[in-house]
Backbone as CSV, one residue per row, in Angstrom:
resi,resn,N_x,N_y,N_z,CA_x,CA_y,CA_z,C_x,C_y,C_z
1,MET,-70.966,21.446,3.049,-70.371,22.446,3.901,-69.026,21.931,4.379
2,THR,-68.062,22.829,4.448,-66.717,22.457,4.856,-66.480,22.825,6.308
3,ASP,-65.763,21.986,6.942,-65.427,22.215,8.344,-64.204,23.119,8.397
4,SER,-64.209,24.165,9.213,-63.090,25.095,9.305,-61.853,24.432,9.918
5,LYS,-62.049,23.365,10.641,-60.920,22.663,11.243,-60.081,21.947,10.187
6,THR,-60.666,21.623,9.050,-59.950,20.891,8.027,-58.725,21.659,7.554
7,GLY,-58.848,22.936,7.283,-57.711,23.764,6.868,-56.673,23.846,7.971
8,SER,-57.128,23.987,9.181,-56.221,24.053,10.321,-55.483,22.728,10.509
9,ASP,-56.236,21.625,10.360,-55.615,20.307,10.484,-54.557,20.094,9.412
10,LEU,-54.863,20.525,8.182,-53.906,20.383,7.093,-52.637,21.185,7.383
11,ALA,-52.791,22.392,7.872,-51.635,23.237,8.207,-50.798,22.581,9.299
12,GLN,-51.450,21.993,10.289,-50.715,21.334,11.372,-49.969,20.110,10.856
13,ARG,-50.600,19.360,9.918,-49.935,18.187,9.364,-48.708,18.588,8.546
14,VAL,-48.824,19.673,7.771,-47.693,20.145,6.986,-46.577,20.590,7.916
15,LEU,-46.930,21.332,8.957,-45.946,21.797,9.920,-45.280,20.612,10.619
16,ALA,-46.091,19.622,11.024,-45.548,18.439,11.683,-44.645,17.667,10.725
17,SER,-45.030,17.648,9.464,-44.242,16.959,8.457,-42.878,17.636,8.293
18,ARG,-42.856,18.962,8.272,-41.591,19.699,8.166,-40.743,19.477,9.414
19,ARG,-41.402,19.494,10.567,-40.701,19.248,11.812,-40.070,17.858,11.813
20,GLY,-40.832,16.883,11.339,-40.324,15.511,11.268,-39.129,15.408,10.337
21,LEU,-39.220,16.104,9.198,-38.110,16.109,8.253,-36.857,16.716,8.880
22,MET,-37.016,17.851,9.546,-35.872,18.514,10.173,-35.272,17.651,11.282
23,CYS,-36.134,17.029,12.070,-35.632,16.151,13.140,-34.900,14.948,12.551
24,GLY,-35.427,14.420,11.462,-34.783,13.298,10.801,-33.410,13.673,10.282
25,LEU,-33.310,14.849,9.671,-32.009,15.310,9.172,-31.037,15.535,10.316
26,ALA,-31.530,16.109,11.407,-30.663,16.314,12.571,-30.195,14.970,13.126
27,GLY,-31.082,13.991,13.129,-30.719,12.656,13.605,-29.650,12.017,12.736
28,LEU,-29.759,12.200,11.419,-28.732,11.663,10.523,-27.382,12.313,10.782
29,GLY,-27.394,13.627,11.002,-26.143,14.331,11.304,-25.529,13.828,12.597
30,ALA,-26.368,13.616,13.616,-25.871,13.119,14.903,-25.316,11.704,14.752
31,ALA,-25.997,10.876,13.942,-25.523,9.507,13.734,-24.149,9.522,13.062
32,GLY,-23.970,10.413,12.097,-22.671,10.529,11.432,-21.588,10.968,12.394
33,ALA,-21.916,11.925,13.256,-20.936,12.405,14.229,-20.571,11.301,15.213
34,LEU,-21.555,10.524,15.644,-21.277,9.438,16.580,-20.454,8.336,15.917
35,ALA,-20.711,8.070,14.658,-19.933,7.052,13.950,-18.469,7.454,13.881
36,ALA,-18.212,8.749,13.775,-16.834,9.233,13.716,-16.145,9.100,15.066
37,CYS,-16.894,8.882,16.124,-16.316,8.781,17.464,-15.989,7.343,17.841
38,GLY,-16.078,6.417,16.916,-15.783,5.026,17.215,-14.303,4.828,17.470
39,THR,-13.926,3.598,17.726,-12.524,3.265,17.975,-11.714,3.495,16.722
40,ALA,-10.642,4.245,16.856,-9.779,4.519,15.707,-8.881,3.328,15.453
41,GLU,-8.672,3.016,14.201,-7.769,1.944,13.805,-6.531,2.573,13.199
42,SER,-5.447,1.829,13.187,-4.253,2.333,12.542,-4.487,2.387,11.043
43,PRO,-3.837,3.320,10.327,-4.050,3.433,8.897,-3.753,2.145,8.143
44,SER,-2.818,1.351,8.622,-2.480,0.110,7.943,-3.453,-1.000,8.303
45,GLY,-4.277,-0.758,9.334,-5.208,-1.773,9.781,-4.570,-2.759,10.741
46,ASP,-3.286,-2.640,11.014,-2.581,-3.556,11.886,-1.980,-2.772,13.032
47,ALA,-2.736,-2.633,14.117,-2.308,-1.805,15.239,-1.118,-2.422,15.974
48,ASP,-0.879,-3.724,15.786,0.202,-4.368,16.514,1.525,-4.344,15.769
49,SER,1.527,-3.832,14.530,2.790,-3.832,13.793,3.730,-2.802,14.382
50,ASP,5.013,-3.106,14.401,6.008,-2.191,14.924,6.631,-1.451,13.747
51,ALA,5.914,-0.425,13.272,6.368,0.292,12.094,7.191,1.512,12.465
52,THR,7.413,1.746,13.749,8.143,2.924,14.171,9.640,2.679,14.046
53,THR,10.323,3.665,13.526,11.761,3.565,13.363,12.413,4.548,14.310
54,GLY,13.345,4.077,15.103,14.081,4.972,15.979,15.538,4.961,15.573
55,GLY,16.293,5.862,16.172,17.714,5.821,15.903,18.302,7.193,15.703
56,THR,19.562,7.203,15.322,20.288,8.440,15.105,20.556,8.610,13.631
57,SER,21.219,9.687,13.266,21.517,9.922,11.861,22.407,8.827,11.297
58,GLU,23.234,8.193,12.124,24.080,7.115,11.636,23.238,5.908,11.238
59,GLY,22.097,5.690,11.910,21.266,4.522,11.633,20.181,4.789,10.614
60,SER,20.063,6.017,10.118,18.979,6.306,9.186,19.356,5.893,7.784
61,THR,18.350,5.790,6.943,18.572,5.358,5.573,18.961,6.522,4.686
62,GLY,18.887,7.731,5.188,19.215,8.897,4.388,18.048,9.351,3.543
63,ASP,16.901,8.692,3.640,15.741,9.048,2.841,14.745,9.756,3.731
64,SER,14.615,11.065,3.573,13.687,11.834,4.389,12.334,11.952,3.730
65,GLY,12.134,11.258,2.611,10.851,11.286,1.951,10.599,12.595,1.227
66,GLY,11.564,13.514,1.209,11.412,14.760,0.489,10.539,15.787,1.182
67,GLY,9.983,15.467,2.343,9.116,16.400,3.052,9.883,17.227,4.051
68,ALA,9.175,18.192,4.616,9.777,19.033,5.649,9.907,18.238,6.943
69,ALA,10.893,18.597,7.729,11.099,17.933,9.016,9.921,18.222,9.939
70,LEU,9.542,17.208,10.725,8.518,17.413,11.754,9.071,18.283,12.874
71,ALA,10.310,17.989,13.252,10.945,18.708,14.362,12.434,18.402,14.352
72,ALA,13.164,19.194,15.085,14.576,18.915,15.319,14.671,17.963,16.501
73,THR,15.673,17.107,16.483,15.849,16.182,17.603,16.034,16.945,18.918
74,ALA,16.646,18.125,18.845,16.857,18.940,20.051,15.543,19.429,20.653
75,ASP,14.462,19.439,19.863,13.148,19.890,20.351,12.433,18.824,21.171
76,VAL,12.905,17.572,21.089,12.237,16.458,21.763,13.042,16.102,23.007
77,PRO,12.534,16.422,24.190,13.313,16.175,25.416,13.484,14.684,25.715
78,GLU,14.657,14.327,26.214,14.885,12.945,26.633,13.951,12.621,27.792
79,GLY,13.273,11.479,27.712,12.303,11.081,28.734,10.970,11.787,28.568
80,GLY,10.770,12.453,27.449,9.532,13.187,27.200,9.240,13.247,25.724
81,GLY,8.502,14.254,25.331,8.161,14.371,23.928,7.347,15.606,23.632
82,ILE,6.930,15.703,22.367,6.132,16.830,21.900,5.054,16.309,20.952
83,VAL,4.032,17.119,20.744,3.014,16.817,19.746,3.198,17.811,18.618
84,VAL,3.346,17.279,17.399,3.481,18.104,16.207,2.371,17.678,15.246
85,ASP,1.470,18.605,14.965,0.310,18.317,14.114,-0.435,17.101,14.655
86,ASP,-0.431,16.000,13.929,-1.153,14.811,14.373,-0.206,13.674,14.778
87,THR,1.008,14.057,15.214,2.027,13.069,15.576,2.627,13.389,16.943
88,VAL,2.805,12.350,17.763,3.523,12.485,19.032,4.943,11.994,18.789
89,LEU,5.923,12.850,19.045,7.335,12.480,18.938,7.886,12.353,20.348
90,VAL,8.536,11.227,20.654,9.077,11.005,21.990,10.522,10.543,21.895
91,GLN,11.237,10.737,23.011,12.614,10.262,23.137,12.706,9.507,24.472
92,PRO,12.348,8.213,24.462,12.352,7.446,25.715,13.721,7.393,26.381
93,SER,14.780,7.291,25.587,16.147,7.309,26.111,17.015,8.063,25.109
94,ALA,18.234,8.366,25.495,19.124,9.175,24.657,19.209,8.619,23.235
95,ASP,18.981,9.490,22.272,19.090,9.181,20.841,18.146,8.091,20.347
96,GLU,17.058,7.815,21.079,16.025,6.879,20.632,14.755,7.697,20.410
97,PHE,14.339,7.810,19.172,13.162,8.605,18.838,12.070,7.698,18.291
98,LEU,10.858,7.878,18.814,9.694,7.116,18.374,8.588,8.099,18.022
99,ALA,7.668,7.645,17.186,6.537,8.491,16.814,5.255,7.671,16.816
100,PHE,4.169,8.342,17.181,2.859,7.712,17.243,1.812,8.691,16.732
101,SER,0.692,8.144,16.305,-0.437,9.003,15.964,-0.876,9.696,17.246
102,ALA,-1.160,10.989,17.156,-1.603,11.745,18.327,-3.089,11.529,18.604
103,ALA,-3.769,10.757,17.763,-5.195,10.486,17.954,-5.367,9.355,18.961
104,CYS,-6.049,9.644,20.049,-6.322,8.606,21.047,-7.164,7.514,20.386
105,PRO,-6.796,6.238,20.567,-7.559,5.161,19.941,-8.971,5.012,20.504
106,HIS,-9.288,5.682,21.590,-10.627,5.586,22.162,-11.639,6.365,21.330
107,MET,-11.395,7.671,21.149,-12.353,8.492,20.410,-11.694,9.476,19.450
108,GLY,-10.400,9.373,19.253,-9.728,10.206,18.271,-9.279,11.570,18.746
109,THR,-9.458,11.881,20.015,-9.016,13.159,20.562,-7.493,13.238,20.523
110,THR,-6.953,14.404,20.209,-5.504,14.590,20.208,-4.987,14.520,21.644
111,VAL,-4.012,13.647,21.865,-3.439,13.475,23.200,-2.515,14.639,23.525
112,ASN,-2.240,14.808,24.807,-1.300,15.822,25.266,0.124,15.295,25.129
113,PRO,1.104,16.199,25.060,2.497,15.728,25.098,2.751,15.029,26.437
114,PRO,3.788,14.212,26.525,4.084,13.531,27.793,4.251,14.526,28.941
115,ASP,3.740,14.135,30.113,3.896,14.981,31.295,5.285,14.751,31.907
116,ALA,5.527,15.327,33.069,6.840,15.236,33.720,7.225,13.790,34.044
117,ASP,6.234,12.921,34.201,6.501,11.507,34.490,6.649,10.681,33.212
118,GLY,6.519,11.316,32.045,6.627,10.593,30.786,5.346,9.899,30.372
119,THR,4.212,10.311,30.912,2.932,9.710,30.579,2.199,10.587,29.565
120,ILE,1.745,9.968,28.498,0.958,10.655,27.474,-0.508,10.479,27.874
121,ILE,-1.215,11.579,28.074,-2.594,11.522,28.577,-3.549,12.132,27.563
122,CYS,-4.660,11.447,27.367,-5.733,11.986,26.531,-6.587,12.902,27.401
123,PRO,-6.751,14.164,27.012,-7.519,15.093,27.838,-9.020,14.823,27.833
124,ASN,-9.494,14.012,26.900,-10.931,13.787,26.785,-11.464,12.864,27.874
125,HIS,-10.918,11.662,27.997,-11.420,10.699,28.980,-10.328,10.116,29.874
126,GLY,-9.092,10.625,29.764,-8.043,10.235,30.700,-7.264,8.977,30.356
127,SER,-7.377,8.455,29.142,-6.537,7.308,28.782,-5.075,7.719,28.917
128,GLU,-4.237,6.771,29.349,-2.823,7.060,29.565,-1.973,6.072,28.787
129,PHE,-0.857,6.587,28.230,0.037,5.795,27.409,1.479,6.044,27.838
130,SER,2.323,5.026,27.673,3.743,5.150,27.993,4.464,5.855,26.853
131,LEU,5.745,6.166,27.069,6.561,6.759,26.014,6.764,5.787,24.849
132,GLU,6.486,4.518,25.058,6.569,3.525,23.991,5.221,3.350,23.302
133,GLY,4.232,4.191,23.676,2.911,4.151,23.057,1.987,3.090,23.608
134,GLU,2.438,2.365,24.636,1.632,1.282,25.202,0.539,1.823,26.115
135,LEU,-0.626,1.191,26.065,-1.745,1.573,26.915,-1.419,1.274,28.375
136,GLU,-1.563,2.273,29.230,-1.357,2.086,30.670,-2.682,2.143,31.425
137,GLN,-3.634,2.943,30.918,-4.935,3.080,31.576,-5.962,3.499,30.532
138,GLY,-7.137,2.841,30.565,-8.217,3.136,29.616,-9.019,4.336,30.022
139,PRO,-10.015,4.613,29.239,-10.899,3.693,28.539,-10.419,3.198,27.171
140,ALA,-9.368,3.750,26.595,-8.859,3.205,25.336,-8.548,1.727,25.559
141,GLU,-8.674,0.937,24.503,-8.427,-0.498,24.614,-7.120,-0.925,23.958
142,THR,-6.478,-0.007,23.231,-5.211,-0.312,22.575,-4.251,0.854,22.779
143,GLY,-2.990,0.610,22.493,-1.983,1.665,22.569,-2.081,2.606,21.379
144,LEU,-1.196,3.600,21.369,-1.149,4.551,20.265,-0.591,3.867,19.018
145,SER,-1.084,4.261,17.860,-0.628,3.673,16.589,0.741,4.219,16.220
146,PRO,1.708,3.331,15.941,3.048,3.780,15.565,3.045,4.505,14.219
147,VAL,3.974,5.431,14.078,4.179,6.177,12.834,5.650,6.017,12.468
148,GLU,5.923,5.691,11.209,7.309,5.523,10.762,7.984,6.877,10.607
149,ILE,9.190,6.966,11.152,9.992,8.187,11.033,11.417,7.824,10.653
150,THR,12.152,8.810,10.189,13.596,8.690,10.012,14.226,9.892,10.696
151,VAL,15.429,9.693,11.185,16.173,10.758,11.844,17.431,10.980,11.035
152,GLU,17.620,12.212,10.576,18.748,12.519,9.711,19.251,13.922,10.003
153,ASP,20.535,14.040,10.263,21.178,15.340,10.504,20.433,16.176,11.542
154,GLY,20.043,15.539,12.641,19.386,16.254,13.728,17.946,16.656,13.449
155,GLN,17.349,16.077,12.402,15.963,16.380,12.047,15.147,15.088,12.021
156,ILE,13.860,15.199,12.372,12.966,14.038,12.354,11.979,14.221,11.211
157,PHE,11.895,13.193,10.358,11.030,13.218,9.181,10.056,12.044,9.219
158,LEU,8.887,12.227,8.617,8.024,11.086,8.370,8.715,10.212,7.337
159,ALA,8.656,8.884,7.534,9.322,7.962,6.593,8.513,7.818,5.322
């Protein structure tokens, strides 16, 4: 004679097994998302390298890399800056242009353009950076990663 609970138990085990599978898949997805939130490194792997090029059209090499301009120099206020795509363009002083990755080194959130005081702030956790990309306040542990640019005929290009 068969126990009627056996069929019910089997159904519950199958259901629990499917639930376990779905939870496991969800856990893998969450683990992947959390791994992406780790500390960002510079593309070159050397966050301390000074790869940023500043200057005027007289100091540029004339090589714009063949790409479209990120912005016009007139678009970048002196003592401030703008965010274009994934790049922060700043003008700390007259005719000095610098560029940094707009990804906060803490968790990769795109930083805001410099405020009225010239501070670049990450809206996610409040890390603050100077116009030179230097870390002023964490939780980020490093400054913004420099990006090479050239300035030619009033236009700013990726190098």
